[in-house]
PAZAPA-4460 file (N, C-alpha, C; in steps of 0.05 Angstrom, whole numbers, plus 32768, in hexadecimal, padded with zeros to 4 digits):
% residues 326
    n_x    n_y    n_z   ca_x   ca_y   ca_z    c_x    c_y    c_z   seq   type   mol
   8898   7840   80A2   887B   7839   80A8   8877   781A   80A1     1      X     A
   8865   780F   80B1   885D   77F6   80AD   8847   77F5   809A     2      X     A
   8849   77E8   8082   8836   77EC   806D   8829   77CF   8062     3      X     A
   880F   77CC   8067   87FF   77B5   805B   87FC   77B6   803E     4      X     A
   880A   77A2   802D   8803   77A1   8011   87EE   778B   800B     5      X     A
   87D7   7790   8000   87CA   7779   7FF4   87D0   7774   7FDB     6      X     A
   87D0   775B   7FD2   87D6   774E   7FB8   87F4   7752   7FB2     7      X     A
   8801   774D   7FCA   881E   7755   7FC9   882E   773B   7FBB     8      X     A
   8820   7722   7FB8   882E   770E   7FAA   8828   770E   7F8D     9      X     A
   881C   7724   7F83   8816   7727   7F63   882E   7737   7F59    10      X     A
   8828   773E   7F3E   8836   774D   7F2C   883A   7769   7F36    11      X     A
   8823   7777   7F3B   8826   7793   7F41   882B   7796   7F61    12      X     A
   8822   7786   7F70   8822   7787   7F8E   8842   7780   7F97    13      X     A
   884E   776D   7F89   8865   7765   7F92   887F   777C   7F8A    14      X     A
   8875   7788   7F75   888D   779D   7F6D   8887   77B6   7F81    15      X     A
   886A   77BB   7F8B   8869   77D1   7F9C   8876   77C6   7FB8    16      X     A
   8871   77AF   7FBE   887E   77A9   7FD9   889F   77AB   7FDA    17      X     A
   88A5   77A7   7FC1   88C9   77A7   7FBB   88CD   77C7   7FC1    18      X     A
   88BF   77D8   7FB8   88C3   77F5   7FB5   88C1   7801   7FD3    19      X     A
   88AA   77F6   7FE1   88A7   77FF   7FFC   88BE   77F4   800F    20      X     A
   88CB   77E1   800A   88DE   77D3   8018   88FA   77E1   8012    21      X     A
   88FB   77E8   7FF7   8914   77F7   7FF5   8911   7816   7FFD    22      X     A
   88F7   781E   8003   88F5   783C   800E   88FD   783B   802C    23      X     A
   88FE   7825   8037   8904   7821   8054   88EA   781A   8066    24      X     A
   88D3   7812   8054   88BD   780D   8069   88B9   77EF   806E    25      X     A
   88AC   77EA   8081   88A9   77CA   8089   888C   77C1   807A    26      X     A
   888C   77AA   806D   8878   77A2   805E   886B   7789   8068    27      X     A
   8851   7789   806C   8843   7775   8071   882D   776B   805A    28      X     A
   8831   7753   8053   8822   774B   8037   880C   773B   803E    29      X     A
   87F4   7743   8035   87DC   7734   8038   87DA   771F   8021    30      X     A
   87D9   7705   8026   87D7   76F5   8013   87C2   76DD   8018    31      X     A
   87BB   76D3   8003   87A9   76B7   8005   87B6   76A2   800A    32      X     A
   87AA   768D   8015   87B4   7676   8020   87C2   7665   8003    33      X     A
   87B8   766A   7FE9   87C0   765C   7FD2   87D2   7670   7FC1    34      X     A
   87DB   768A   7FCF   87ED   7699   7FBE   8808   768F   7FB9    35      X     A
   8810   7691   7FA1   882E   768B   7F9B   883F   76A3   7FA8    36      X     A
   8855   769E   7FB5   8865   76B0   7FC2   887E   76B4   7FB5    37      X     A
   8884   76AB   7F9C   889A   76AD   7F8E   88A6   76C8   7F8E    38      X     A
   8896   76DC   7F8E   88A7   76F9   7F8A   88AB   7703   7FA5    39      X     A
   889F   76F6   7FBB   88A8   7701   7FD8   88BA   76F1   7FE3    40      X     A
   88C3   76D9   7FD8   88D4   76C8   7FE9   88F1   76D8   7FED    41      X     A
   88FB   76D2   8005   8918   76DE   800C   8913   76FA   8012    42      X     A
   88FF   7704   8015   88FB   7724   801B   88EE   772B   8039    43      X     A
   88F5   773D   8043   88EF   7741   8061   88D7   774D   8062    44      X     A
   88C3   7739   805A   88A2   7741   8058   8894   7730   806D    45      X     A
   8880   7739   8080   8872   772F   808C   885A   7722   807F    46      X     A
   8855   770C   807F   883F   76FC   8071   8825   76F8   8083    47      X     A
   880C   7703   807C   87F4   7701   8086   87E3   76F3   8076    48      X     A
   87D4   76DE   807F   87C3   76CF   806B   87A6   76DA   8075    49      X     A
   8795   76DF   8062   8778   76ED   806A   8769   76E6   804D    50      X     A
   874F   76E5   8053   8737   76E2   8040   872D   76FE   8042    51      X     A
   8732   770C   802D   8725   7728   802B   8708   772B   8028    52      X     A
   86FA   7713   8024   86DD   7715   8027   86D3   770E   8045    53      X     A
   86E7   770A   8057   86DE   7704   8075   86EA   771C   8080    54      X     A
   86D8   772A   808A   86E4   7743   809B   86F2   773D   80B4    55      X     A
   86EA   7729   80C3   86FA   7725   80DB   8719   771A   80D5    56      X     A
   8719   770B   80BD   8735   7700   80BC   874B   7717   80B3    57      X     A
   873D   772F   80A9   874E   7742   80A2   875A   7750   80B9    58      X     A
   8751   774D   80D2   875B   7758   80EB   8778   775A   80EC    59      X     A
   8785   7741   80F0   87A4   7740   80F0   87B5   774C   80DC    60      X     A
   87A5   7750   80C3   87B3   775E   80AC   87B4   7780   80B4    61      X     A
   879E   7786   80B9   879B   77A6   80B9   87A7   77B0   80D6    62      X     A
   87AA   77A0   80EB   87B1   77AC   8101   87D0   77B5   8105    63      X     A
   87D6   77C6   8114   87ED   77D3   8118   8801   77D8   80FE    64      X     A
   87F6   77E1   80E9   8801   77EE   80D3   87FA   7809   80D3    65      X     A
   880D   7818   80C4   880B   7835   80C4   87F9   783A   80A8    66      X     A
   87FF   782B   8092   87EE   782F   8076   87EB   7814   806D    67      X     A
   87D7   7816   805C   87CD   77FF   8047   87D0   7805   8029    68      X     A
   87DB   77F7   8019   87DA   77F6   7FFF   87CC   77E1   7FF5    69      X     A
   87B5   77EB   7FE9   87A0   77D0   7FE1   87A2   77CF   7FC3    70      X     A
   87AC   77B9   7FBC   87B6   77B1   7F9F   87A3   779B   7F99    71      X     A
   879C   7787   7FA7   878F   7770   7FA3   8774   7774   7F93    72      X     A
   876A   7768   7F7E   8755   7769   7F6F   8754   774F   7F5A    73      X     A
   873F   7754   7F48   873E   773D   7F34   873A   774F   7F1A    74      X     A
   8747   7741   7F06   8746   774C   7EE9   8730   773B   7ED8    75      X     A
   872C   7723   7EE2   871B   770F   7ED2   8706   7702   7EE6    76      X     A
   86EC   76FE   7EDA   86D9   76F0   7EEA   86C7   76E8   7ED8    77      X     A
   86BC   76D1   7EDE   86A3   76C1   7ECE   868A   76D1   7ECB    78      X     A
   8687   76DF   7EE0   866A   76F0   7EE2   866F   7709   7EEB    79      X     A
   865D   771D   7EE4   8662   7737   7EED   8662   773B   7F0A    80      X     A
   8654   772C   7F18   8655   772B   7F37   8675   7725   7F3E    81      X     A
   867E   7713   7F32   8698   770D   7F37   86A9   7726   7F3A    82      X     A
   86AC   7736   7F28   86BB   774C   7F27   86B9   775E   7F41    83      X     A
   8699   7762   7F47   8697   7770   7F62   869F   775F   7F79    84      X     A
   869E   7743   7F7D   86A8   7734   7F8F   86C5   7737   7F91    85      X     A
   86D4   773C   7F79   86F2   773A   7F7E   86FF   7757   7F81    86      X     A
   86ED   776B   7F7C   86FC   7786   7F7C   86EB   7799   7F91    87      X     A
   86D1   779C   7F90   86C2   77AD   7FA2   86C1   779F   7FBC    88      X     A
   86B9   7785   7FC4   86B6   7779   7FDC   86D1   777C   7FF1    89      X     A
   86E7   7770   7FE1   86FF   7773   7FF1   8707   778C   7FF8    90      X     A
   8705   77A2   7FE8   8709   77BC   7FF0   86F6   77C6   8008    91      X     A
   86DD   77C2   8004   86CA   77C9   801B   86D0   77B9   8034    92      X     A
   86D9   77A3   8032   86DE   7795   804E   86F7   779E   805A    93      X     A
   870E   77A4   8049   8727   77AF   8050   8722   77CD   805E    94      X     A
   8717   77DA   8053   870D   77F5   805C   8701   77F3   8078    95      X     A
   86EB   77E4   807A   86DF   77DE   8094   86F0   77D5   80A9    96      X     A
   8703   77BE   809E   8712   77B4   80B3   8725   77C8   80BE    97      X     A
   872A   77DC   80B0   873E   77F2   80B4   8731   7806   80C8    98      X     A
   8717   780A   80C2   8709   781A   80D7   8709   780F   80F2    99      X     A
   8701   77F4   80EE   86FC   77E7   810B   8718   77DF   811C   100      X     A
   872A   77DA   810D   8743   77CE   811B   875D   77E0   8118   101      X     A
   875B   77F6   8108   876F   7807   8104   8769   7822   80FD   102      X     A
   875A   7830   810E   874A   784A   8109   8760   7860   8103   103      X     A
   8778   785B   8110   878E   786E   810F   87A0   786C   80F4   104      X     A
   8793   785E   80E1   87A5   785C   80C7   87AC   7874   80BC   105      X     A
   87C6   7876   80B5   87CC   7890   80AA   87CA   7890   808C   106      X     A
   87C9   787A   807C   87C4   787B   805E   87B9   7863   8051   107      X     A
   87A2   7865   8045   8796   784D   8034   879D   7853   8017   108      X     A
   87AC   7846   800A   87B1   784A   7FEA   87A5   7834   7FDC   109      X     A
   878E   783A   7FCA   8781   7828   7FBC   878D   7828   7F9E   110      X     A
   8796   7812   7F94   87A0   7814   7F7A   8789   780C   7F68   111      X     A
   877A   781D   7F5A   8764   781A   7F47   876F   7817   7F2D   112      X     A
   875F   781E   7F1C   8765   7819   7EFD   875A   7830   7EED   113      X     A
   8764   7837   7ED8   875A   7849   7EC4   8742   7843   7EBB   114      X     A
   8738   782A   7EBA   8723   7821   7EB0   870A   7827   7EC3   115      X     A
   870F   7831   7ED9   86FD   783B   7EEF   86F0   7856   7EE1   116      X     A
   86FC   7863   7ED2   86F4   787B   7EC6   86ED   7874   7EA7   117      X     A
   86F9   7863   7E9C   86F6   785C   7E7F   8708   7869   7E6C   118      X     A
   8709   7864   7E50   8717   786E   7E3D   870F   788A   7E38   119      X     A
   871F   789A   7E2A   8718   78B3   7E22   8705   78B2   7E07   120      X     A
   86F2   78C6   7E0F   86D5   78C6   7DFA   86E0   78DA   7DE4   121      X     A
   86F3   78EA   7DE8   86FB   7905   7DD4   8713   7903   7DC9   122      X     A
   8722   78EF   7DD2   873E   78F0   7DC8   8752   78FF   7DDB   123      X     A
   8747   790F   7DEF   875A   7918   7E02   875D   7908   7E1E   124      X     A
   8773   7906   7E27   8778   78F8   7E41   8763   78FE   7E53   125      X     A
   8758   78E9   7E63   8748   78ED   7E7A   8759   78F4   7E92   126      X     A
   8749   7905   7EA1   8755   790D   7EBA   8748   7908   7ED0   127      X     A
   8752   7914   7EEB   873C   790E   7F01   8727   791B   7F05   128      X     A
   8722   7930   7EF3   8707   793B   7EEE   86F7   7931   7EDA   129      X     A
   86FE   791B   7ECB   86EC   7910   7EB8   86D9   78FC   7EC4   130      X     A
   86BE   7901   7EBE   86AA   78F2   7ECF   86B0   78D6   7EC5   131      X     A
   86AF   78C1   7EDA   86B1   78A2   7ED7   869B   789A   7EC2   132      X     A
   86A5   788D   7EB0   8698   787D   7E97   86A1   7864   7E95   133      X     A
   86A4   7852   7EA6   86AF   7838   7EA3   869F   7826   7E8C   134      X     A
   86AB   7817   7E7F   869C   780B   7E66   869D   77ED   7E6D   135      X     A
   86A8   77E4   7E81   86AA   77C6   7E85   86A1   77C1   7EA2   136      X     A
   8699   77A8   7EA7   868F   77A0   7EC4   86AA   77A7   7ED3   137      X     A
   86C0   779F   7EC9   86DC   779F   7EDD   86DB   77BE   7EE2   138      X     A
   86DC   77D3   7ECE   86E1   77EE   7ED5   86CC   77F7   7EE8   139      X     A
   86B0   77EE   7EE8   869C   77F5   7EF6   869E   77E8   7F12   140      X     A
   86AC   77D2   7F14   86B1   77C7   7F32   86CC   77D7   7F3C   141      X     A
   86DC   77DC   7F31   86F3   77F0   7F39   86E9   780C   7F41   142      X     A
   86D6   7815   7F32   86CA   7832   7F38   86B9   782F   7F50   143      X     A
   86AC   781A   7F54   86A0   7814   7F6F   86AE   7813   7F88   144      X     A
   86C8   7804   7F7F   86D9   7804   7F98   86E9   781F   7F9C   145      X     A
   86E7   782F   7F89   86F2   784B   7F8D   86DD   7859   7F9F   146      X     A
   86C4   7858   7F98   86AE   7863   7FA7   86B1   785E   7FC4   147      X     A
   86B5   7841   7FC9   86B7   783A   7FE7   86CF   7849   7FF5   148      X     A
   86E6   7846   7FE2   86FB   7857   7FEF   86FB   7877   7FF4   149      X     A
   86EA   7880   7FE2   86E4   789F   7FE3   86D4   78A3   7FFD   150      X     A
   86C0   7891   8004   86B4   7896   801D   86C0   7891   8034   151      X     A
   86D5   7880   8035   86E7   787F   804E   86FB   7891   8050   152      X     A
   86FA   78A6   8042   870B   78C3   8047   8707   78CF   805C   153      X     A
   86EA   78CE   8069   86E4   78D9   8084   86EE   78CB   8099   154      X     A
   86F7   78B3   8099   8704   78A4   80AC   871F   78A3   80AC   155      X     A
   8731   78A6   8099   874C   78A4   8094   8756   78AC   8077   156      X     A
   876C   78B5   8077   8778   78BF   8059   8777   78AA   8045   157      X     A
   8767   78AA   8031   876A   789C   8017   8772   78A2   7FFF   158      X     A
   8788   7897   7FF4   878F   789F   7FDA   8788   788B   7FC5   159      X     A
   877F   7895   7FAE   8774   7882   7F97   8788   7889   7F80   160      X     A
   8796   7870   7F78   87A7   7871   7F5E   8797   7864   7F4A   161      X     A
   8792   7871   7F33   878A   7862   7F19   879C   785C   7F08   162      X     A
   87A5   7841   7F08   87BB   7838   7EF7   87B2   7835   7EDA   163      X     A
   87C7   783E   7ECB   87BF   783A   7EAE   87C3   781D   7EA7   164      X     A
   87C8   7814   7E8E   87D6   77FA   7E88   87F3   77F8   7E8E   165      X     A
   87F9   77DF   7EA0   8814   77DE   7EA9   8820   77CA   7E9C   166      X     A
   883C   77C9   7E9A   884C   77B1   7E93   8865   77B0   7EA3   167      X     A
   8874   779D   7E9C   8890   779A   7EAD   8894   777E   7EB4   168      X     A
   88B0   7778   7EC0   88B6   775F   7ECA   889E   7754   7EDC   169      X     A
   889D   7736   7ED8   8889   7727   7EE7   8871   7728   7EDC   170      X     A
   8867   7739   7EC8   884F   773C   7EC3   8848   7728   7EAE   171      X     A
   8835   7717   7EB1   8827   7703   7EA1   8813   770E   7E8E   172      X     A
   8805   7721   7E91   87EF   772A   7E83   87F7   7737   7E63   173      X     A
   8811   7741   7E64   8819   774D   7E4D   882F   773B   7E41   174      X     A
   8837   7724   7E4C   8844   7710   7E41   8841   770A   7E26   175      X     A
   8825   7706   7E1C   881F   76F4   7E07   8826   770C   7DF1   176      X     A
   8824   7721   7DF7   8828   7738   7DE3   8847   7736   7DDF   177      X     A
   8858   7732   7DEC   8874   7735   7DEC   887C   7719   7DD8   178      X     A
   886F   7703   7DE5   8877   76EB   7DD6   886A   76EF   7DB7   179      X     A
   8856   76F9   7DB3   884A   76FD   7D9A   885E   770B   7D88   180      X     A
   8866   7723   7D8F   887B   7731   7D81   8891   7722   7D7D   181      X     A
   889F   7716   7D93   88B5   7705   7D90   88B3   76EF   7D7B   182      X     A
   8899   76E7   7D6F   8893   76D6   7D5D   8890   76E3   7D43   183      X     A
   8896   76FF   7D3D   8895   770E   7D27   887C   7715   7D22   184      X     A
   8867   7714   7D34   8850   7720   7D2C   884A   7738   7D3F   185      X     A
   8842   774C   7D33   883A   7768   7D40   8819   776C   7D3C   186      X     A
   880A   7766   7D53   87EF   7764   7D51   87E7   7784   7D56   187      X     A
   87D2   778C   7D45   87C8   77A7   7D4B   87A7   77A3   7D4A   188      X     A
   8797   77AF   7D5A   877D   77AC   7D5B   8771   77C2   7D4E   189      X     A
   875D   77BC   7D35   8753   77D3   7D28   8761   77DC   7D14   190      X     A
   8759   77F1   7CFF   8764   77F8   7CE9   8772   7815   7CF1   191      X     A
   8769   7821   7D0A   8774   783C   7D13   8785   7837   7D28   192      X     A
   8796   784F   7D2C   87A8   784D   7D41   879A   784C   7D60   193      X     A
   87A3   7842   7D6E   8795   7841   7D8E   87AB   7849   7D9D   194      X     A
   87A3   785C   7DB2   87B8   7869   7DC4   87B5   7860   7DE0   195      X     A
   87CB   785E   7DED   87C9   7852   7E07   87DE   7863   7E1A   196      X     A
   87DC   785E   7E33   87F0   7866   7E4B   87F8   784A   7E54   197      X     A
   8811   7846   7E56   8821   782F   7E5C   8834   7833   7E73   198      X     A
   882F   782E   7E8B   8841   7833   7EA1   8852   781E   7EAA   199      X     A
   886D   781C   7EA7   887E   780B   7EB3   887B   7803   7ED3   200      X     A
   887B   77EC   7EDC   8873   77E5   7EF6   8886   77F6   7F09   201      X     A
   889D   77FC   7F02   88AF   780D   7F11   88A6   7828   7F19   202      X     A
   8896   7834   7F04   888E   784D   7F0B   8875   784E   7F1B   203      X     A
   8867   7838   7F17   884E   7832   7F27   8853   7832   7F45   204      X     A
   886A   781F   7F46   8870   781B   7F66   887B   7839   7F72   205      X     A
   888D   7847   7F5F   8891   7860   7F6B   887A   7871   7F74   206      X     A
   8864   7871   7F62   8851   7880   7F68   8840   7879   7F81   207      X     A
   883F   785E   7F89   8832   7855   7FA0   8844   785B   7FBB   208      X     A
   8860   785A   7FB6   8870   7865   7FCA   886D   7883   7FD2   209      X     A
   8868   7890   7FBD   8865   78AE   7FC2   8848   78B5   7FD0   210      X     A
   8836   78A5   7FCB   8819   78A3   7FD1   8819   789C   7FEE   211      X     A
   8829   788A   7FF8   882B   7883   8012   8838   7898   8024   212      X     A
   884F   78A6   8016   8860   78B8   8028   8857   78D5   8025   213      X     A
   884D   78DF   8011   8846   78FB   800A   882C   7904   8016   214      X     A
   882C   7916   8027   8812   7922   8035   8801   792E   8020   215      X     A
   880C   7939   8009   87FB   7944   7FF3   87E6   792D   7FE7   216      X     A
   87ED   7910   7FEC   87DD   78FE   7FE1   87C2   78FA   7FF1   217      X     A
   87C2   7903   8008   87AA   78FD   8019   878F   7905   800B   218      X     A
   877C   78EF   8009   8765   78F5   7FFF   8763   78FF   7FE3   219      X     A
   8776   78F6   7FD2   8778   78FE   7FB8   8776   78E6   7FA6   220      X     A
   8770   78ED   7F8C   8773   78D6   7F73   8782   78DE   7F60   221      X     A
   878F   78CD   7F57   87A4   78D1   7F42   87A3   78BC   7F28   222      X     A
   87A5   78C6   7F12   87B0   78B4   7EFF   87CD   78AF   7EFE   223      X     A
   87D4   7895   7EFC   87F2   788E   7EF7   87F5   7881   7EE0   224      X     A
   8807   7889   7ECD   880E   787A   7EB7   8825   7886   7EA7   225      X     A
   8827   7885   7E90   8840   7893   7E84   883A   78AE   7E7D   226      X     A
   884C   78C1   7E7B   884A   78DD   7E74   8845   78DF   7E59   227      X     A
   884D   78CC   7E48   8844   78CF   7E2A   8830   78B9   7E22   228      X     A
   8821   78BD   7E0F   880E   78AE   7E03   8819   789F   7DEC   229      X     A
   8814   7884   7DE9   8820   7875   7DD5   880C   786A   7DC5   230      X     A
   8810   7862   7DAB   87FF   7854   7D9C   8809   7838   7D9E   231      X     A
   87F8   7823   7D98   8801   7809   7D9D   8813   7801   7D80   232      X     A
   8811   780F   7D6B   8825   780B   7D57   883F   7811   7D61   233      X     A
   8843   7826   7D72   885D   782E   7D7C   8868   781C   7D8E   234      X     A
   8855   7810   7D9F   885C   77F9   7DAF   8865   77E2   7DA5   235      X     A
   885A   77DA   7D8F   8862   77C3   7D7F   887A   77C7   7D72   236      X     A
   887C   77DC   7D66   8895   77E0   7D59   88AF   77E3   7D6C   237      X     A
   88AB   77F0   7D85   88C2   77F2   7D97   88C6   77D4   7DA1   238      X     A
   88B2   77C5   7DA6   88B9   77A9   7DB0   88C9   7799   7D9B   239      X     A
   88BF   7799   7D83   88C9   7791   7D6C   88E9   7796   7D69   240      X     A
   88EE   77B0   7D6E   8909   77B8   7D69   8917   77AF   7D84   241      X     A
   890C   77AC   7D97   891C   77A5   7DB2   8924   7786   7DAE   242      X     A
   890E   7776   7DA4   8912   775B   7DA7   8924   7753   7D8B   243      X     A
   8929   7766   7D77   8935   7761   7D5E   8926   774F   7D51   244      X     A
   890B   7755   7D4E   88FB   7742   7D3B   88EA   7754   7D28   245      X     A
   88F1   7752   7D10   88E5   7760   7CFB   88C9   774E   7CF8   246      X     A
   88B3   775C   7D00   889B   774E   7D01   8883   7757   7CEE   247      X     A
   8871   7744   7CE7   885A   774D   7CD6   8844   775B   7CE4   248      X     A
   883C   7771   7CE2   8827   777D   7CEB   880D   7774   7CE1   249      X     A
   87FE   7768   7CF3   87E1   775B   7CF1   87CC   776E   7CFE   250      X     A
   87BB   7777   7CEE   87A3   778A   7CF7   878B   777A   7CFB   251      X     A
   8782   777B   7D10   8768   7767   7D1A   8754   777A   7D1C   252      X     A
   873E   7770   7D0D   8723   7783   7D0A   8716   7783   7D27   253      X     A
   8709   7794   7D2B   86F9   7797   7D43   86E3   7780   7D46   254      X     A
   86DC   7777   7D31   86C5   7763   7D2F   86D6   7746   7D36   255      X     A
   86EC   7745   7D2F   86FC   772C   7D36   8700   772F   7D53   256      X     A
   8709   7743   7D5E   870F   7743   7D7A   86F9   773E   7D8A   257      X     A
   86E2   774A   7D83   86C8   773F   7D94   86C2   7725   7D8F   258      X     A
   86C4   7718   7D78   86BD   76FA   7D76   86D1   76EB   7D81   259      X     A
   86EB   76F3   7D85   86FF   76E0   7D92   86F8   76E1   7DB0   260      X     A
   86F1   76FD   7DBC   86EC   7702   7DDB   86D2   76F2   7DE2   261      X     A
   86C0   76F3   7DCE   86A8   76E5   7DD3   86AA   76C7   7DD9   262      X     A
   86BA   76BC   7DC2   86BE   769E   7DC6   86D0   769A   7DE0   263      X     A
   86E3   76A8   7DE9   86F1   76A5   7DFF   86E4   76A5   7E19   264      X     A
   86D1   76B9   7E18   86BE   76BA   7E33   86B0   76A2   7E33   265      X     A
   86A6   7697   7E1C   8690   7683   7E1C   869F   7667   7E28   266      X     A
   86B7   7662   7E1D   86C7   764A   7E23   86D0   764A   7E3D   267      X     A
   86D6   7660   7E4B   86DD   7664   7E64   86CB   765A   7E7A   268      X     A
   86B1   765F   7E70   869B   7650   7E83   869D   7634   7E8A   269      X     A
   86AE   7624   7E7A   86B4   7609   7E80   86CC   7607   7E8A   270      X     A
   86DB   761A   7E91   86F6   7619   7E9D   86F6   7621   7EBA   271      X     A
   8709   7617   7ECA   8708   761E   7EE5   870E   763B   7EEC   272      X     A
   8724   7647   7EDA   8728   7663   7EDB   871B   7673   7EC5   273      X     A
   8710   768B   7ECD   8704   76A1   7EB8   871B   76AB   7EA3   274      X     A
   8712   76B2   7E8C   8724   76B9   7E7A   8729   76DA   7E7C   275      X     A
   873D   76E5   7E7C   8741   7701   7E7D   8734   770E   7E61   276      X     A
   8737   7700   7E4D   8728   7708   7E31   870D   7701   7E33   277      X     A
   86F9   7715   7E33   86E1   770E   7E31   86CE   7721   7E1E   278      X     A
   86B6   7722   7E1D   86AC   7737   7E05   86B1   7751   7E12   279      X     A
   86AF   775A   7E2C   86B4   7772   7E36   86CF   7781   7E33   280      X     A
   86E3   7769   7E39   86FF   7770   7E31   8704   7777   7E15   281      X     A
   86F5   776C   7E06   86F4   7771   7DE7   86EE   778E   7DE5   282      X     A
   86DC   7797   7DF2   86D3   77B3   7DF2   86E7   77C7   7DF9   283      X     A
   86F4   77BE   7E10   870A   77CA   7E18   8722   77D0   7E03   284      X     A
   8725   77B9   7DF4   873E   77B9   7DE2   873A   77C8   7DC9   285      X     A
   8721   77D2   7DC3   8718   77DC   7DA7   8718   77FC   7DA9   286      X     A
   871C   7804   7DC1   8716   7820   7DC6   8734   782D   7DBF   287      X     A
   872E   7848   7DB3   8740   7856   7DA8   8754   7863   7DB9   288      X     A
   874E   786F   7DCF   875F   787E   7DE0   8758   7875   7E00   289      X     A
   876D   7864   7E0A   876D   785C   7E24   8786   7870   7E2E   290      X     A
   8782   7889   7E30   8798   789C   7E39   878C   78AE   7E50   291      X     A
   87A0   78B6   7E64   879A   78C4   7E7A   87B3   78D4   7E7F   292      X     A
   87A9   78EF   7E8F   87BE   7902   7E94   87C9   78FB   7EAE   293      X     A
   87E4   78FC   7EB4   87F2   78F8   7ECE   87F9   7912   7ED7   294      X     A
   87F1   792A   7ECF   87F8   7944   7ED6   87F5   7949   7EF3   295      X     A
   87E0   7941   7F00   87DA   7944   7F1A   87E7   7936   7F2C   296      X     A
   87F0   791B   7F27   8802   790E   7F35   8821   791A   7F33   297      X     A
   8829   7923   7F19   8843   7930   7F1B   8844   794D   7F2C   298      X     A
   8830   795D   7F2A   882D   7974   7F38   882F   796F   7F59   299      X     A
   881C   795E   7F5D   8814   795E   7F7E   8829   7946   7F8A   300      X     A
   882E   7930   7F7D   883E   791A   7F89   885D   791C   7F84   301      X     A
   8862   7929   7F6C   887E   7929   7F63   8882   790F   7F51   302      X     A
   886B   7903   7F4A   886E   78EC   7F36   887C   78F2   7F1D   303      X     A
   888E   78E1   7F15   889D   78E1   7EFA   889D   78C9   7EED   304      X     A
   889F   78C8   7ED2   889D   78AD   7EC7   88BE   78AC   7EC0   305      X     A
   88CA   7899   7ECB   88E6   7898   7ECB   88EB   7881   7EB6   306      X     A
   88DA   7870   7EB0   88E4   7858   7E9F   88D4   785F   7E82   307      X     A
   88E3   7865   7E6C   88D9   786A   7E52   88D1   7850   7E4A   308      X     A
   88BD   7852   7E34   88AF   783B   7E26   88C9   7827   7E1F   309      X     A
   88DD   7834   7E12   88EE   781F   7E04   88FE   7813   7E19   310      X     A
   8907   7820   7E31   8917   7816   7E45   8902   77FF   7E56   311      X     A
   88EA   7809   7E57   88DB   77F5   7E62   88D6   77DA   7E55   312      X     A
   88D2   77DC   7E3A   88D3   77C5   7E28   88EB   77B3   7E2C   313      X     A
   8900   77C3   7E2C   891A   77B5   7E2F   891E   77A6   7E48   314      X     A
   8917   77B5   7E5E   8918   77A8   7E7B   8905   7790   7E7B   315      X     A
   88F0   7790   7E71   88DA   7779   7E72   88E2   7761   7E63   316      X     A
   88EB   7766   7E47   88F3   7753   7E36   890C   7746   7E43   317      X     A
   891C   7753   7E4F   8935   7746   7E5A   892D   7735   7E70   318      X     A
   8918   7740   7E81   8910   7730   7E98   8903   7713   7E93   319      X     A
   88EF   771B   7E7C   88E5   7701   7E6F   88FA   76EB   7E63   320      X     A
   890E   76F3   7E57   8924   76E1   7E4F   8933   76D6   7E61   321      X     A
   893A   76E9   7E75   894A   76D9   7E8C   893C   76C8   7E9B   322      X     A
   8921   76CA   7E9D   8910   76B9   7EAE   8902   76A4   7E9D   323      X     A
   890C   769F   7E82   8901   768B   7E75   88E6   768D   7E6F   324      X     A
   88D9   76A5   7E6E   88BD   76A9   7E65   88BD   76AC   7E48   325      X     A
   88D4   76B2   7E39   88D3   76B9   7E1B   88EA   76AA   7E12   326      X     A
***
C-alpha cells in the first residue's frame, strides 16, 4: 500500500515509517517546512510539505494514498487552546481532507494517547470499556481528536491506537531520565510506588503495521503498551543496572513536583517554546496508576510485546551512547 504518515520526522513517526517500509509499503511523509529530516534522510520516502491547519494544503498529501497514519500532534503548549490547535484541529482537517480528496481511503489510523482516557482510578488497568476521564488539557485534546475520528467511521475505516508511555532510540523526552540515572541519581515521585505501562517504540511500530494490514482493526480502538505493568522503582533499578551505575534513590514529594512544575510553566511564558513540564503535567506525574490492558489488541490484532523492559533499556542506552547523547 501507499501510506501517508504525519509526524514522520519525529521520534514516533520516523520509527513507524521505518516499519512500514520494512513491511513492503510505500511511505509518503507529511512534513512542515521547518521540520528536521535527520531520521528520514537516505530512505525511500516521498516528502510532502503541508500546513495541517490549512485544509486545501493537505490535498497533495492525502490524494492517491491507500491509508493514513496520523501521528503528528503537540505535547506542550503555552495555553489550553494551544493543545486543541495542535491536536484536535489537525485531526479534524486531515479527516475532512480525506473525505474530500480521497473518499476511497482504506484505513485511517489515529495514534492517540492513554491520557485520552486517563489514569486508573481503582488500581485496575483501564480498558477500551473504561469511560474516558482525561485529567489534563493535553488528554482532553487527544480525546476530542478521538471523537472526531470516531465520527469519521461512517466515511471510511478508522482505527484508534491509545499509546502508553513510549521510549526508545531517537527519543528526547525520556533522555533526561537516562542522563539522571547515569549521574547516579534515581528519582522517584512520591513516597509510594507508582505503576506504569512502558512500550518500546519497536512494539508500537509493530502495532501500527498490524492496524494498517489487519481487517479486524477496522473501526476499532486499542490500547498499545507493555503486557506487564512496572513500577518506576523497577524502571530505575533496571536502568541503573544496565548503565552499571549504583545510584542514590531520591524521593520527590508531590508538593515539590507541583512547585517545580508551576515555576516551569510560569517561566516558559517568557520563552519562545512552551515547556513540557507544567502544572497539569505535574498532576499527570503524581498519579499512582498509569496502567492499561492490551488484551484486546492481543486477541484481535495479534499484537505482542516483543521487547522486554530490560532489553528495551539496553537498546535505548546503547543508541544514546553511540550517538553521543549520553
